[in-house]
N, C-alpha and C positions, 0 to 999 in steps of 0.2 A: 649171653648176658652172664657176667660173673656174679658170685654170691653177694659180694659187697654192694654192688649196684642194685640188686634185687631188694636187699634189706633197706637201703637208702630210699628207694622208690616206695616201698611198703610203708615206711615211717612217714614219708612226705604225704602219701595219700591218706594215711590215717589221721594225721594232723589237719589236713585240708578238710576232711569230712567232719571232724570235731569242730573246727572253726566255722564251717558252714552251718552246722546245727546251732551254734551259739548265735551267729549273726542273722540267721534266717528268721529268728523270733524277735530280734531287736526292733523296738518301736521308737520312732522319732519322738523325743520328749516334747516337741512343739505341739503335739496333739492335745496336751493337757491345757493349753491356753485357749480354752473355749470361752463362749460368752458368759459362762457361769462365773468366771474369774473376774473380780473387780480390780484387784491390785496385783501387779507382778513385778518382781525384780528379776532381770535376766542378764546373764553374762555368758556369751557363747565364744567358742574357739579360745578358751582360756589357755590351753596348752601351746598356743601359737602367739600369745601376747607377751609383751615385756613388762614384768611387774617389779623390776629392780628398783625403780624410782619410788613406787608405792611402798615397797617393803622398807626402803631406807627411811622414808618419811615416818612410817609407823615405829620403826626402831628408835628414831630420834625423839619420838614422843613417848618412849618407854613402854611400847606395847610388846616388845620382845618377841618378834616373829622368829622362831627357831629354824634351823636348817631342814628339819623334818617337814615343816609346813611349806617351805620353799620348794622342796623336792616334790611334795604332793601335788603342787600346781601343774607339774609336767604331765600328770596322768588324768587331769580333769579336762574334758572337752567342753562341758557346759554346766552352768548352775542356774537353777530356776527356783525362786521362792514365790509361791502363789497363795493368794488369799481370796476367798469368796465372801469375806465379811464386808459390811457396808462401809462406804467411804467415811462416814461420820462416826463410826464406832471407835471408841477409845481402845478397846481390846480386840485385836484381830487374830483370828485363827489362821495358821499358815502351814503349808506343806512344802518341804524342800525336795527338789529333784536333782540328783547328781548324775550326769552323763559322763561315763568314763570312756566312751568311744571304743576304740580297738582294744583298750586295756580291760574291758568288761570281764572277760573270762578270768584273767589274772586276779583282779580285785575280788571277784566272787569267791575264789578259792581261799582268800585271806580274811573273809568277813568274820569268821569265828575266832580270829585272833583278838578282835575288839568287841565283839557282840556275843551274847548268849542267846540261845533259842528261846522264844516266848510264844508258844502256840504256832501260828503260821507266820509269825514275824520274828524279828530279832530285837533284843534290848541291850543297849550299851552297858558294858561291864562297869561295876562299881568304881574301879580305880580310874577309869576314863571319865565317868560322870563327875567325879570330884575334881579331876585335873582340868577339864575343859568346860564343864557346864554347871559348876557350883552345886553338884549333887543332883541336878534335875534329870529326869528320865529322858531318853531319846530312843524312839522306836525306828526300826528299819524294815522296809518291805522291798524285796527285789521283784520287779514286775516287768517282764519283756525287755530285759536288758537295762532298765533304769532303776536307780536306787532312790526310793522315796523315804524321806525322814520327817518325823514330827515329834512333838513332845506328848501327843496323845494318839492312841491307836485309832480312835474314831475319826480323826482328821484324815488319816491315810485311807481308811475304809471308804470315807465319803468321796475322796478323790478318785478311787478306783471304780466306784459305782457310777460315777458321772460319765456322760457321753464324751467321747474323745474324737476330735476331728481337727483339720487344719483351718484356723481362723484367718481368712485372707486379709482382713484389715490389720491384724497384728503381725502377720508375716511380712507385710510391707515395712512396718516399723522396725522389726527385728533386722531385716536385711539392710535398711538404711542406716541404722545406728550401731551396727555390729562392731565397728573399729574402736570404740571407746573402752579403755582398759578398766574403767570403774563400772562398766555395764550401764544398764538403763532401768529406770523405774517407770512403769507404765500404769496409768489409770485407764482402764478399759471403758471407753465411752462410745465405742463403735455402734453397738446395738441400741443403746439408750442415750443419745446425746444429751448433755446437760446444758440447757439454755442455748442449744444450737452448736455447742462445742463437741466435736467428735474425736478429739485427740489431745492428750496431755502427756508428754514424755519428758522426763528429766534424765539427763545423761551427764557423765563426768569422765574426765581424762586427765592423767598426770603426765606432763611433758618432761623433756630432758632437764629443764631448769627446776624441776620439782614444783612447778606451778600447777594448780588444779583449775581446769577450765570446766565450768558448769554451764549447761545449756538447758533451757526449757523450750520445747516445741509445742505450741498450742494451735490446733487446727480446727477448722469449721467453716461453714458457709452461712454466716449470720450477720445481722446488722452491727454487732459489736466489732467484729473483725473488719467489716466494710467501713466502719467509722474511721479507720486509720488510712483509708485510701485517699489519694489526692492531697496529701499534706506537703508534697514537694514544693509547692508554690506559696506557702504561707509566710515566708520570710522569717521563720523562727529557727531555721537551721544555721550552721556556721558557728563562729566563735561567739560565746556569750558567757555570762556569769549566772550561776545557779546557787541557791541556798543548800547547805548540807542538810542531810536527813529529811529531805522532802522529795516527793515523787513528781517529776515533770513529765507531763503527757501532752501530745499534740493530736488533735482530732478534727475531723470535718463534721462530726455529729456529736455534740456534747451529751445528749440524752443517752445514746447508746453506750457512751464511754462510762457513764455512771454505773450502768449494769455490769460492765467489765470489772469495775472496782469491787462490786459485791462478789464477783466470781473469784477475784484474787483473795479476798478475805476468807472465803469459804474454804479454799484449799490450803492456805498458808497460815491459818490461825495457830496460835501458840508457837509461832516461829518468829525470827527477827523481822519478818515482813509484816507480821500482824500489827495492825494499827496504822501502818503507813498510809493506807487509803484515806484516813482522816486528815492527812497532811499533804494533800495533792494540789498541785498547780496545773491548771489546764489552759493551754494556749497562752501562757504568760508572755507578754511582750518583752523584748530584750531590754528596753529602757524603763522598766516599771519602777515606780518610786520605792516600792517595798525592797527591791533588790539594791537600789542605790543607797539605802539607809543601813545596809548590813555591815556589821563589823568584819574585818578582814579574816578573822579566824572562823567565821561562820559561812564563808562562801568559797567556791572553787571556779576556776576558769575551765571551760570545756569546749570541745568542738562537736557539734551535733550534725550527724549525717543527714542527707536530704530525706531518706525514708525512715529515719530513726523516730519512732513514736514514743519512746520512753527513755528516761535517764534519771538516775539517782545516785548520790554519793552517801553511803550509809555507814555510820559507826556501829560496829557489832558489839553487843554485850550478851554474855551468857552467864547466868547465875550472878548478875550484877557486876560482872568483871569485864573490863574493856579488853577485847582481843584483836582490835584492828579495824580497818575499814575496807569496803569494797565499792566498786562502781557497777551499777546495774544498767545495761544497755539493751535495746530491743529494736529489731527491724521488722517492718510489716510488708509482706509481699506474698503473692500466690496463695491467698486465703490462709496464710499461716503467720503466726507471730513467733519470732525467734528471739528469745531473751537470753543474754549471756552475762557471766561475771567471771572474774579471774581472782583466785586466791593465791598470793605469793607464798613462798615457803614459810616465812615468819608467821603469817596469819594462820596458815594451815596447822603449824605446830602448836600455836596458841589454842586453836579450836580443839585439836585432838587432846591436848593436855587438860583442857577445861572439861571436856566431855568425859575423859577418863576419871 
């Protein structure tokens, strides 16, 4: 064996040992999604998703996503923002977890380029606080290959002290919704179902037309969801006229449906859906007198699917500014309610500019 080959093998073995030491201690970030967590935003396999359409939309809305941020997405495998605060709390404490996957060793060596040491954690340098966080502090703790960040040290400490394990209920959701490039927002109802609901997941995906498809999956085995069974033969599907800015619902059990409306108001208060439940039409006949008396500008023609339990044509206002309209549709099947809406590019840009 010649000298060059020996040196090459020695270097290869050394690098392999170092890589093994790094990855042997790497912990799957999913273990932080315990029953202690009430709300979680998750976006996995980021480095394998296409964000060109997302970035183009943001730049059109003057958010100015620079090349550095684009390049950074290539190194991020997963992003998790977790909160153990109550659903009804206005102020939520959160911890972010960034998984760099195979790039973990490389990123770790570069941490002190952006962070200063602060006891057993790191603190974002002043220049980057001002540039990215309006001067607010950001703490970082590297734990078993994961990068935990928060605006307060105690939030990171609490996350590290909590029990970590694979939550089977949430794992099913993560695997099912993983393809959405905007990720998923999960309300963790598995351990303590709310009114019999054991799942509420909001997902988003930007397609090639720069349209945003938003979905809400509501799961459970309760009378509310069962109230939408058996609606196929009620003669309320097919072509019909509906009034704008009202919620049309079909149900075989009106009493249970009223409970569902309270559920909607609970989770969507202070949003454009807030208050819609007070303008609900349940099992409205196609030829109702109220519909016949509507002015043309106040109604739309729609085609209701056989298993479609909900429909609404909504004008969206944010900060008293009209930004467009959306259609809300929902199908009930397999003990699950699937509600969707589509935002076209114009509406999305109006929303982003208004929010900004």
